[in-house]
C-alpha positions as semicolon CSV with decimal commas, in nm:
position;residue;x (nm);y (nm);z (nm)
1;M;2,420;-2,448;-3,406
2;I;2,112;-2,188;-3,427
3;G;2,161;-2,258;-3,793
4;A;2,158;-2,633;-3,823
5;L;1,872;-2,639;-3,536
6;L;1,660;-2,406;-3,744
7;G;1,725;-2,611;-4,049
8;L;1,639;-2,904;-3,881
9;L;1,337;-2,790;-3,792
10;F;1,219;-2,667;-4,135
11;A;1,309;-2,995;-4,319
12;G;1,133;-3,168;-4,017
13;G;0,843;-2,999;-4,116
14;L;0,833;-3,012;-4,455
15;L;0,865;-3,374;-4,414
16;V;0,553;-3,392;-4,191
17;S;0,397;-3,184;-4,450
18;I;0,467;-3,391;-4,763
19;A;0,391;-3,721;-4,566
20;A;0,051;-3,569;-4,457
21;A;-0,050;-3,449;-4,821
22;P;-0,323;-3,629;-5,002
23;P;-0,093;-3,797;-5,242
24;L;0,118;-3,984;-4,957
25;R;-0,131;-3,977;-4,646
26;P;-0,294;-4,331;-4,634
27;V;-0,698;-4,342;-4,709
28;R;-0,881;-4,412;-4,387
29;L;-1,173;-4,718;-4,429
30;V;-1,385;-4,392;-4,239
31;D;-1,293;-4,170;-4,553
32;R;-1,354;-4,448;-4,816
33;L;-1,690;-4,532;-4,675
34;A;-1,821;-4,195;-4,572
35;P;-1,922;-4,100;-4,948
36;Y;-2,138;-4,404;-4,960
37;L;-2,306;-4,369;-4,646
38;G;-2,609;-4,071;-4,525
39;E;-2,456;-3,745;-4,405
40;G;-2,370;-3,796;-4,026
41;T;-2,361;-4,179;-3,983
42;I;-1,973;-4,180;-3,968
43;E;-1,813;-3,942;-3,761
44;T;-1,508;-3,833;-3,905
45;D;-1,406;-3,568;-3,659
46;P;-1,176;-3,658;-3,357
47;A;-1,326;-3,655;-3,030
48;P;-1,300;-3,298;-2,846
49;G;-1,005;-3,250;-2,609
50;P;-0,705;-3,076;-2,497
51;F;-0,505;-3,180;-2,818
52;S;-0,792;-3,179;-3,079
53;A;-0,581;-2,918;-3,277
54;L;-0,288;-3,117;-3,305
55;R;-0,476;-3,430;-3,401
56;R;-0,683;-3,209;-3,648
57;I;-0,365;-3,079;-3,810
58;F;-0,124;-3,358;-3,761
59;G;-0,379;-3,681;-3,775
60;P;-0,208;-3,924;-3,950
61;T;0,133;-3,867;-3,789
62;L;0,024;-3,859;-3,459
63;R;-0,126;-4,184;-3,537
64;E;0,162;-4,352;-3,661
65;V;0,391;-4,206;-3,370
66;T;0,161;-4,290;-3,076
67;G;0,111;-4,639;-3,252
68;L;0,493;-4,644;-3,262
69;L;0,510;-4,545;-2,889
70;D;0,263;-4,807;-2,801
71;R;0,433;-5,086;-2,946
72;V;0,758;-4,942;-2,793
73;V;0,641;-4,894;-2,453
74;G;0,360;-5,149;-2,446
75;G;0,107;-5,180;-2,163
76;S;-0,207;-5,038;-2,296
77;A;-0,406;-5,279;-2,081
78;S;-0,224;-5,141;-1,755
79;V;-0,271;-4,778;-1,898
80;R;-0,653;-4,829;-1,931
81;R;-0,685;-4,967;-1,633
82;R;-0,524;-4,675;-1,453
83;L;-0,723;-4,442;-1,621
84;S;-1,034;-4,618;-1,526
85;G;-0,924;-4,608;-1,161
86;L;-0,852;-4,227;-1,213
87;G;-1,257;-4,197;-1,358
88;S;-1,056;-4,034;-1,618
89;E;-1,254;-4,046;-1,939
90;A;-0,940;-4,029;-2,172
91;T;-0,834;-4,286;-2,377
92;V;-0,484;-4,439;-2,448
93;E;-0,420;-4,270;-2,765
94;E;-0,457;-3,924;-2,581
95;F;-0,208;-4,047;-2,279
96;R;-0,026;-4,172;-2,540
97;L;-0,038;-3,829;-2,701
98;E;0,054;-3,662;-2,399
99;Q;0,327;-3,891;-2,299
100;I;0,465;-3,763;-2,659
101;V;0,428;-3,385;-2,566
102;C;0,571;-3,470;-2,288
103;G;0,900;-3,663;-2,432
104;A;0,891;-3,348;-2,683
105;V;0,925;-3,087;-2,402
106;G;1,207;-3,330;-2,199
107;M;1,412;-3,328;-2,500
108;L;1,393;-2,967;-2,586
109;A;1,461;-2,852;-2,218
110;T;1,734;-3,067;-2,158
111;G;1,929;-3,036;-2,539
112;L;1,872;-2,669;-2,483
113;A;2,015;-2,625;-2,102
114;V;2,302;-2,828;-2,250
115;L;2,390;-2,647;-2,514
116;F;2,348;-2,299;-2,311
117;G;2,573;-2,454;-2,060
118;G;2,837;-2,512;-2,359
119;L;2,789;-2,187;-2,504
120;V;2,861;-2,039;-2,126
121;L;3,182;-2,225;-2,052
122;G;3,316;-2,198;-2,435
123;R;3,296;-2,548;-2,506
124;V;2,982;-2,677;-2,709
125;Q;2,948;-3,029;-2,723
126;P;2,697;-3,156;-3,000
127;A;2,708;-3,532;-2,895
128;L;2,669;-3,430;-2,552
129;A;2,359;-3,242;-2,660
130;V;2,224;-3,471;-2,870
131;A;2,262;-3,761;-2,597
132;A;2,124;-3,513;-2,343
133;A;1,806;-3,455;-2,553
134;L;1,759;-3,851;-2,599
135;F;1,769;-3,882;-2,213
136;G;1,484;-3,607;-2,165
137;A;1,277;-3,732;-2,434
138;V;1,286;-4,092;-2,248
139;A;1,248;-3,902;-1,937
140;G;0,971;-3,692;-2,038
141;V;0,753;-4,030;-2,156
142;L;0,828;-4,253;-1,851
143;G;0,783;-3,960;-1,625
144;R;0,462;-3,881;-1,724
145;D;0,379;-4,263;-1,691
146;W;0,510;-4,223;-1,337
147;Y;0,278;-3,988;-1,255
148;L;0,018;-4,142;-1,356
149;S;0,054;-4,419;-1,151
150;R;0,133;-4,161;-0,877
151;S;-0,192;-4,025;-0,926
152;L;-0,384;-4,330;-0,913
153;A;-0,211;-4,469;-0,560
154;R;-0,259;-4,116;-0,420
155;R;-0,648;-4,170;-0,529
156;E;-0,671;-4,529;-0,423
157;R;-0,530;-4,416;-0,037
158;T;-0,791;-4,139;-0,052
159;M;-1,055;-4,392;-0,111
160;L;-0,914;-4,633;0,152
161;A;-0,935;-4,356;0,391
162;E;-1,282;-4,246;0,292
163;F;-1,384;-4,645;0,289
164;P;-1,497;-4,710;0,673
165;V;-1,701;-4,446;0,700
166;V;-1,876;-4,479;0,368
167;A;-1,933;-4,810;0,480
168;D;-2,098;-4,792;0,813
169;L;-2,258;-4,490;0,717
170;L;-2,446;-4,703;0,461
171;A;-2,505;-5,018;0,689
172;L;-2,675;-4,784;0,941
173;A;-2,844;-4,608;0,627
174;V;-3,020;-5,000;0,533
175;V;-3,046;-5,073;0,899
176;A;-3,278;-4,791;0,928
177;G;-3,517;-4,885;0,666
178;E;-3,373;-4,703;0,356
179;A;-3,433;-4,824;0,024
180;P;-3,045;-4,926;-0,112
181;P;-3,071;-4,643;-0,394
182;D;-3,185;-4,382;-0,118
183;A;-2,925;-4,526;0,135
184;L;-2,669;-4,410;-0,125
185;R;-2,809;-4,107;-0,222
186;R;-2,771;-3,987;0,154
187;V;-2,426;-4,151;0,171
188;C;-2,326;-3,949;-0,127
189;R;-2,498;-3,630;-0,029
190;L;-2,353;-3,643;0,326
191;T;-2,034;-3,757;0,224
192;G;-1,768;-3,604;-0,012
193;G;-1,467;-3,736;-0,162
194;E;-1,339;-3,978;-0,434
195;L;-1,548;-4,283;-0,286
196;A;-1,842;-4,064;-0,283
197;R;-1,806;-3,960;-0,645
198;E;-1,765;-4,327;-0,745
199;L;-2,100;-4,421;-0,567
200;G;-2,281;-4,091;-0,701
201;S;-2,147;-4,223;-1,065
202;A;-2,310;-4,509;-1,017
203;L;-2,626;-4,398;-0,864
204;A;-2,674;-4,130;-1,152
205;R;-2,669;-4,460;-1,427
206;A;-2,915;-4,626;-1,214
207;Q;-3,131;-4,301;-1,226
208;S;-3,100;-4,266;-1,589
209;G;-3,238;-4,595;-1,628
210;T;-2,935;-4,850;-1,612
211;P;-3,007;-5,102;-1,346
212;L;-2,915;-5,106;-0,988
213;V;-2,692;-5,453;-0,992
214;T;-2,546;-5,317;-1,352
215;A;-2,433;-4,999;-1,232
216;L;-2,268;-5,165;-0,955
217;S;-2,118;-5,425;-1,123
218;E;-1,977;-5,221;-1,360
219;L;-1,855;-4,953;-1,090
220;A;-1,691;-5,319;-0,897
221;D;-1,523;-5,429;-1,296
222;H;-1,372;-5,023;-1,326
223;T;-1,240;-4,973;-1,000
224;T;-0,857;-5,043;-0,894
225;L;-0,961;-5,072;-0,517
226;E;-0,998;-5,406;-0,413
227;P;-1,142;-5,383;-0,129
228;F;-1,405;-5,176;-0,272
229;A;-1,469;-5,420;-0,538
230;R;-1,525;-5,674;-0,280
231;F;-1,800;-5,439;-0,094
232;L;-1,976;-5,373;-0,437
233;Q;-1,951;-5,771;-0,516
234;G;-2,101;-5,822;-0,193
235;M;-2,397;-5,558;-0,247
236;V;-2,463;-5,720;-0,584
237;V;-2,485;-6,076;-0,467
238;A;-2,739;-5,956;-0,161
239;L;-2,924;-5,749;-0,417
240;E;-2,978;-6,005;-0,691
241;R;-3,014;-6,333;-0,447
242;G;-3,246;-6,111;-0,229
243;T;-3,025;-6,153;0,107
244;P;-3,088;-5,938;0,364
245;L;-2,862;-5,656;0,285
246;A;-2,841;-5,506;0,615
247;G;-2,631;-5,818;0,770
248;V;-2,447;-5,816;0,434
249;L;-2,322;-5,443;0,504
250;R;-2,261;-5,510;0,879
251;A;-2,047;-5,767;0,791
252;Q;-1,881;-5,601;0,503
253;A;-1,825;-5,264;0,718
254;A;-1,637;-5,479;1,032
255;D;-1,431;-5,614;0,734
256;V;-1,341;-5,282;0,648
257;R;-1,260;-5,157;1,013
258;E;-1,086;-5,479;1,027
259;M;-0,854;-5,372;0,734
260;S;-0,794;-5,022;0,847
261;K;-0,661;-5,182;1,161
262;R;-0,439;-5,398;0,988
263;E;-0,307;-5,119;0,723
264;L;-0,282;-4,929;1,079
265;L;-0,056;-5,153;1,207
266;E;0,161;-5,228;0,857
267;A;0,235;-4,845;0,849
268;G;0,332;-4,846;1,232
269;G;0,570;-5,142;1,133
270;R;0,742;-5,000;0,841
271;S;0,727;-4,625;1,035
272;E;0,944;-4,819;1,260
273;I;1,174;-4,930;1,062
274;T;1,168;-4,607;0,915
275;M;1,314;-4,448;1,246
276;L;1,577;-4,697;1,307
277;L;1,765;-4,509;1,004
278;P;1,843;-4,215;1,162
279;V;1,964;-4,388;1,517
280;V;2,144;-4,616;1,362
281;F;2,344;-4,390;1,078
282;L;2,341;-4,069;1,239
283;I;2,243;-4,093;1,645
284;L;2,495;-4,365;1,702
285;P;2,786;-4,306;1,546
286;V;2,792;-3,968;1,671
287;T;2,765;-4,097;2,027
288;V;3,025;-4,356;1,979
289;I;3,272;-4,087;1,823
290;F;3,185;-3,870;2,086
291;A;3,271;-4,140;2,362
292;L;3,574;-4,241;2,195
293;Y;3,736;-3,971;2,088
294;P;3,849;-3,807;2,419
295;G;4,025;-4,127;2,480
296;L;4,191;-4,158;2,169
297;V;4,346;-3,824;2,185
298;T;4,437;-3,936;2,539
299;L;4,610;-4,250;2,406
300;T;4,769;-4,050;2,102
301;S;4,930;-3,795;2,379
302;I;5,080;-4,067;2,621
303;A;5,209;-4,268;2,308
304;R;5,402;-3,954;2,206
């Protein structure tokens, strides 16, 4: 088995090397146009990242594999939305590459675990090892996507918990007479967390020359938290139409507080249902057993 595994790895590396060689490697449009354009006009090197070395070595093969995975799994728009919601600068191709790496790690881990277990038990089953390796590959690919969704959900919960305080502080700062950029700057300085970081990025773009309305609109389009998006859109409408911003922010802050109350009531209702599970399936059966068992023993002894 070890010899077969080494031969398989050698054959796979040889095939990858032959496929990436210039006679078989497809010529990209960038490579065709680069000799006819000025030096430095087209950036041919991949963007820097954690897998930049892998992209330089196995660039064409990785592009084909990531394209195949994207066609099989799908959901590029969802992945792009979740990455944007996390505030990550990674592209969909980089995320697919991470999925491939996780799938390869899962495949090797499960396959080697099954082979090692077979060697310990004295019964090596290659078919079971191959099936476990395929399962590990699928689990690694889907597990990376699941972890992305969990990270986004955790970040949204954190932002939703910070939202009422940020909205109240922003409303108080505007009511006190500060301009919207100064109010945003004060709120970002006094608070910390994911929400303040998002507002700070929009404020940084506004300070670099982008209009504040445009920066807030882009932030509303990129965020995945609907209450925060509505809050930003309300600010944008007030700034564009000249509506008094203090009244708009006070109304938005009141809506946020009502929403937090509804979220708290819904969480309490879900917790109440969850608390009934141990009562119904654990405490109540034990109580019934303790109540009926002595009488059942007594009736059994009398019957005998």
